[in-house]
C-alpha positions as CSV (number, residue, x, y, z in Angstrom):
1,X,-2.8,32.7,0.1
2,X,-4.2,34.7,2.9
3,X,-3.7,33.9,6.6
4,X,-1.7,30.9,7.8
5,X,-3.6,27.6,7.3
6,X,-3.5,24.8,9.9
7,X,-3.5,21.5,8.0
8,X,-3.4,18.0,9.6
9,X,-1.3,15.3,7.9
10,X,-1.5,11.7,9.2
11,X,1.5,9.4,8.2
12,X,2.9,6.1,9.2
13,X,6.4,5.8,10.8
14,X,8.8,5.2,7.8
15,X,12.3,6.4,7.4
16,X,11.2,8.6,4.5
17,X,8.8,10.3,6.9
18,X,11.3,11.0,9.7
19,X,12.0,14.5,8.3
20,X,8.4,15.4,9.0
21,X,8.5,14.1,12.5
22,X,11.8,15.7,13.5
23,X,11.0,19.1,11.9
24,X,13.8,19.1,9.3
25,X,11.2,19.7,6.6
26,X,9.9,23.2,7.0
27,X,6.4,24.2,5.9
28,X,6.2,27.1,3.3
29,X,4.8,30.5,4.2
30,X,1.0,30.3,4.7
31,X,1.0,26.7,5.9
32,X,1.2,25.3,9.4
33,X,1.4,21.5,8.8
34,X,0.5,19.5,11.9
35,X,2.0,16.1,11.3
36,X,0.5,13.1,13.1
37,X,2.1,9.7,13.5
38,X,-0.8,7.3,12.9
39,X,-0.7,3.7,12.1
40,X,-3.3,1.6,10.4
41,X,-3.2,-1.9,12.0
42,X,-0.4,-0.8,14.4
43,X,-0.8,1.8,17.1
44,X,1.7,4.6,16.9
45,X,2.1,7.9,18.8
46,X,-1.2,9.4,17.5
47,X,-3.2,6.2,17.3
48,X,-4.2,3.7,14.6
49,X,-7.0,3.1,12.0
50,X,-5.6,5.9,9.8
51,X,-7.6,5.0,6.7
52,X,-10.9,4.7,8.6
53,X,-10.3,8.0,10.3
54,X,-9.6,9.7,7.0
55,X,-12.8,8.4,5.6
56,X,-14.6,9.9,8.6
57,X,-13.1,13.3,7.9
58,X,-10.7,13.5,10.9
59,X,-7.6,14.5,8.9
60,X,-7.1,17.0,6.1
61,X,-4.4,14.8,4.4
62,X,-3.5,11.2,5.1
63,X,-1.5,8.3,3.8
64,X,-4.3,6.1,2.5
65,X,-5.0,2.6,1.0
66,X,-4.7,2.8,-2.8
67,X,-7.4,0.2,-3.3
68,X,-9.9,1.8,-0.9
69,X,-9.0,5.2,-2.5
70,X,-10.0,3.9,-5.9
71,X,-13.3,2.7,-4.4
72,X,-13.8,6.0,-2.6
73,X,-13.3,8.0,-5.9
74,X,-15.6,5.6,-7.8
75,X,-18.3,6.2,-5.2
76,X,-18.0,10.0,-5.2
77,X,-16.6,10.3,-1.7
78,X,-15.2,13.8,-0.9
79,X,-11.5,12.9,-1.5
80,X,-8.9,13.5,-4.2
81,X,-5.3,12.5,-4.5
82,X,-1.8,14.0,-4.3
83,X,0.5,11.9,-6.5
84,X,2.8,10.9,-3.6
85,X,2.9,7.2,-2.9
86,X,4.3,6.6,0.6
87,X,4.1,2.8,0.7
88,X,4.9,0.2,-1.9
89,X,5.2,-3.6,-1.9
90,X,5.6,-6.5,-4.2
91,X,3.2,-9.4,-3.7
92,X,5.5,-12.3,-4.4
93,X,7.4,-12.2,-1.1
94,X,4.3,-11.9,1.0
95,X,2.7,-15.3,0.1
96,X,3.3,-17.6,3.1
97,X,2.6,-21.4,3.3
98,X,3.3,-23.9,6.0
99,X,6.9,-25.2,6.1
100,X,5.7,-28.7,5.2
101,X,3.1,-27.7,2.7
102,X,2.8,-29.5,-0.7
103,X,2.2,-26.1,-2.3
104,X,5.3,-25.2,-4.3
105,X,4.1,-22.7,-6.9
106,X,1.3,-20.2,-7.6
107,X,-0.6,-22.8,-9.7
108,X,-0.9,-25.0,-6.6
109,X,-3.2,-22.3,-5.0
110,X,-6.0,-23.0,-7.4
111,X,-9.0,-24.2,-5.6
112,X,-7.4,-23.6,-2.2
113,X,-8.2,-21.4,0.8
114,X,-6.1,-18.2,1.1
115,X,-6.2,-15.8,4.1
116,X,-5.9,-12.1,3.5
117,X,-6.6,-9.0,5.7
118,X,-9.7,-7.9,3.7
119,X,-10.8,-8.4,0.1
120,X,-10.1,-4.8,-0.8
121,X,-6.8,-4.2,1.0
122,X,-4.3,-3.1,-1.6
123,X,-1.9,-6.0,-1.1
124,X,-4.9,-8.3,-1.5
125,X,-5.9,-6.4,-4.7
126,X,-2.3,-6.8,-6.0
127,X,-1.9,-10.4,-5.0
128,X,-5.2,-11.5,-6.6
129,X,-4.4,-9.5,-9.7
130,X,-0.9,-10.9,-10.0
131,X,-2.1,-14.4,-9.5
132,X,-4.5,-14.1,-12.4
133,X,-2.6,-11.9,-14.9
134,X,1.1,-12.7,-14.0
135,X,0.9,-16.4,-13.0
136,X,-2.3,-17.6,-14.8
137,X,-4.1,-18.6,-11.6
138,X,-7.7,-17.3,-11.6
139,X,-8.3,-15.6,-8.3
140,X,-11.9,-16.6,-8.7
141,X,-10.9,-20.2,-8.2
142,X,-9.7,-19.5,-4.7
143,X,-11.7,-19.1,-1.5
144,X,-10.6,-15.9,0.2
145,X,-10.7,-15.9,4.0
146,X,-10.7,-12.4,5.4
147,X,-10.0,-11.2,8.9
148,X,-10.8,-7.5,8.8
149,X,-13.9,-5.4,8.1
150,X,-14.0,-3.8,4.6
151,X,-13.4,0.0,4.7
152,X,-15.6,0.9,1.7
153,X,-18.7,-1.2,1.2
154,X,-19.1,-3.2,-2.0
155,X,-21.1,-6.1,-3.4
156,X,-18.9,-9.1,-4.5
157,X,-19.1,-10.3,-8.0
158,X,-21.4,-13.3,-8.4
159,X,-19.6,-16.6,-7.6
160,X,-16.8,-15.0,-5.6
161,X,-16.1,-17.0,-2.4
162,X,-15.3,-14.9,0.6
163,X,-15.4,-16.2,4.2
164,X,-15.1,-14.0,7.3
165,X,-13.1,-15.0,10.4
166,X,-13.9,-13.8,13.9
167,X,-12.1,-10.6,15.0
168,X,-8.5,-11.0,16.1
169,X,-8.1,-14.5,14.7
170,X,-4.5,-15.5,14.3
171,X,-3.9,-16.3,10.7
172,X,-0.7,-18.2,11.5
173,X,-2.6,-20.6,13.7
174,X,-5.2,-21.1,11.0
175,X,-2.3,-22.1,8.7
176,X,-0.9,-24.5,11.3
177,X,-4.3,-26.1,11.8
178,X,-5.0,-26.5,8.1
179,X,-7.9,-24.1,8.1
180,X,-6.2,-22.1,5.3
181,X,-3.6,-23.2,2.8
182,X,-1.8,-19.9,2.5
183,X,-1.6,-16.4,4.0
184,X,-0.9,-13.1,2.2
185,X,0.1,-10.5,4.6
186,X,2.5,-7.5,4.9
187,X,2.7,-8.0,8.6
188,X,2.8,-11.7,9.4
189,X,1.0,-12.5,12.7
190,X,3.0,-12.9,15.9
191,X,2.6,-16.7,15.8
192,X,4.7,-16.7,12.6
193,X,7.2,-14.0,13.6
194,X,7.8,-15.8,16.9
195,X,8.5,-19.1,15.2
196,X,5.5,-20.8,16.9
197,X,4.2,-21.5,13.4
198,X,6.8,-22.6,10.9
199,X,6.3,-21.2,7.4
200,X,8.1,-20.5,4.2
201,X,7.5,-18.1,1.4
202,X,5.7,-19.5,-1.7
203,X,8.5,-18.3,-3.9
204,X,11.8,-19.9,-2.8
205,X,13.8,-16.9,-4.0
206,X,11.2,-14.2,-3.6
207,X,13.7,-11.4,-4.1
208,X,14.7,-12.7,-7.5
209,X,11.1,-13.0,-8.5
210,X,10.3,-9.4,-7.3
211,X,13.3,-8.1,-9.2
212,X,12.1,-9.9,-12.4
213,X,8.7,-8.3,-11.9
214,X,10.2,-4.9,-11.5
215,X,12.3,-5.2,-14.6
216,X,9.3,-6.4,-16.6
217,X,6.9,-3.6,-15.5
218,X,9.4,-0.9,-14.5
219,X,7.8,0.0,-11.1
220,X,7.6,-0.9,-7.4
221,X,3.8,-1.5,-6.9
222,X,1.9,1.3,-5.1
223,X,0.2,0.4,-1.9
224,X,-0.7,3.8,-0.5
225,X,-1.4,7.3,-1.9
226,X,-1.8,10.7,-0.2
227,X,-5.5,11.4,0.1
228,X,-6.7,15.0,0.7
229,X,-10.1,16.5,1.3
230,X,-11.6,17.6,-1.9
231,X,-13.1,20.8,-0.4
232,X,-9.7,21.8,0.9
233,X,-8.2,21.6,-2.6
234,X,-11.1,23.5,-4.1
235,X,-10.4,26.4,-1.6
236,X,-6.6,26.2,-1.7
237,X,-5.4,24.6,-5.0
238,X,-1.8,25.7,-4.3
239,X,-1.7,23.2,-1.4
240,X,-1.2,20.1,-3.6
241,X,2.0,21.4,-5.2
242,X,3.2,22.6,-1.8
243,X,2.7,19.3,-0.2
244,X,4.4,17.5,-3.1
245,X,7.4,19.8,-2.6
246,X,7.6,18.9,1.1
247,X,7.6,15.2,0.3
248,X,10.3,15.7,-2.3
249,X,12.4,17.5,0.3
250,X,11.8,14.7,2.9
251,X,12.7,12.1,0.4
252,X,16.0,13.7,-0.4
253,X,16.8,14.1,3.3
254,X,15.9,10.5,4.1
255,X,18.0,9.1,1.2
256,X,21.0,11.0,2.6
257,X,20.6,9.1,5.9
258,X,22.2,6.1,4.2
259,X,25.4,8.0,3.3
260,X,26.4,7.0,6.8
261,X,27.0,3.2,6.8
262,X,26.0,3.0,10.5
263,X,22.7,5.0,10.2
264,X,20.7,1.9,10.0
265,X,20.8,-0.8,12.7
266,X,21.1,-3.3,9.8
267,X,24.8,-4.3,9.6
268,X,24.8,-4.2,5.8
269,X,22.2,-1.5,5.4
270,X,24.3,0.8,3.3
271,X,25.5,-2.0,1.1
272,X,21.9,-3.1,0.6
273,X,21.0,0.5,-0.3
274,X,23.7,0.5,-3.0
275,X,22.8,-2.9,-4.3
276,X,19.1,-1.9,-4.7
277,X,20.0,1.3,-6.6
278,X,22.3,-0.7,-8.9
279,X,19.7,-3.4,-9.6
280,X,16.7,-1.2,-9.9
281,X,18.5,1.5,-11.9
282,X,16.5,4.4,-10.6
283,X,14.7,5.6,-7.5
284,X,11.6,3.3,-7.1
285,X,9.8,5.9,-4.9
286,X,9.1,8.3,-7.8
287,X,6.3,10.8,-7.4
288,X,4.0,12.4,-9.9
289,X,1.1,11.3,-12.1
290,X,2.8,10.6,-15.4
291,X,5.7,8.9,-13.7
292,X,3.3,6.4,-12.1
293,X,0.7,6.2,-14.8
294,X,1.3,2.5,-15.9
295,X,1.3,1.5,-12.2
296,X,-2.0,3.3,-11.5
297,X,-3.6,1.9,-14.7
298,X,-2.7,-1.6,-13.6
299,X,-4.2,-1.0,-10.2
300,X,-7.4,0.3,-11.7
301,X,-7.6,-2.7,-14.1
302,X,-7.2,-5.1,-11.2
303,X,-9.9,-3.3,-9.2
304,X,-12.3,-3.4,-12.2
305,X,-11.6,-7.1,-12.7
306,X,-12.3,-7.8,-9.0
307,X,-15.6,-6.0,-9.1
308,X,-14.5,-3.1,-6.8
309,X,-14.9,-0.2,-9.2
310,X,-16.6,0.5,-12.5
311,X,-14.8,0.2,-15.7
312,X,-15.0,3.9,-16.6
313,X,-12.7,5.0,-13.8
314,X,-9.5,6.6,-15.2
315,X,-6.2,8.0,-13.8
316,X,-7.4,11.6,-14.4
317,X,-10.3,10.9,-12.0
318,X,-7.9,10.3,-9.1
319,X,-6.3,13.8,-9.0
320,X,-7.2,17.5,-9.1
321,X,-7.6,19.0,-12.6
322,X,-4.3,20.0,-14.1
323,X,-2.1,17.4,-12.6
324,X,-2.5,14.8,-15.4
325,X,-0.6,15.4,-18.6
326,X,-3.1,13.6,-20.8
């Protein structure tokens, strides 16, 4: 492997990444991993805009938007993937409507105005796809109101209705004022979190709906992937497996945190951990290509349907040669 390599790794601040930040995961010989704590929409110790900065070549490896990653691969940008998926979310619990709204079910969103971060954000990709293929609500029937600039340029499909809000618009206030009928967001705006805008989730029992979804498909939907510079992998192909090993170590360490019932500030954090493992039946944070193939294929299908990538894109296109079993 030659002399010691200095490699930058940009990650968000999750419990499963703490072992990287506190040094309890040790880099193997030949690798000096410089771990940066970088948010996307939230500013952390080493800044924000992680996805954009990765696209600009600032990092060697970074936690990156799954949807924008598919678009980047489709357009031949100099990235490839490591099959580690640091962030996952269900869409069902992230649809918010005004507390007094007449909207009671997904079908009621047809013909409405729905606010999202950007059209290509992974949660937006998942929410639109789930509406159409899980709840029989064509996403094309909805006007999508976006509040952030798209990371990878694209031309919308004919007939798609996208409106752009001014920068820093509070989506909660838009909901309160009737400018939009629903908001899909992983981080509800301050006006909602503070209680200034009263909302409810579209699904009255969103946890039950998410558990149904998990049992139907067998996975916790991917939001982010580890993206790595393609030229770095070409020069140092051993690096992919080395990084996967480090994330596996970090995951084991972080899972053990919950053996102490008072590790989390959540009063019933340990009980919730046990309940989730019992209900889900296995670790939902599984790594690897084959272990996540059906999840990845569904993401690609949603992206094709929404006009973000070409139909010929396949799972094997996302990773270095040799990682895909078939």
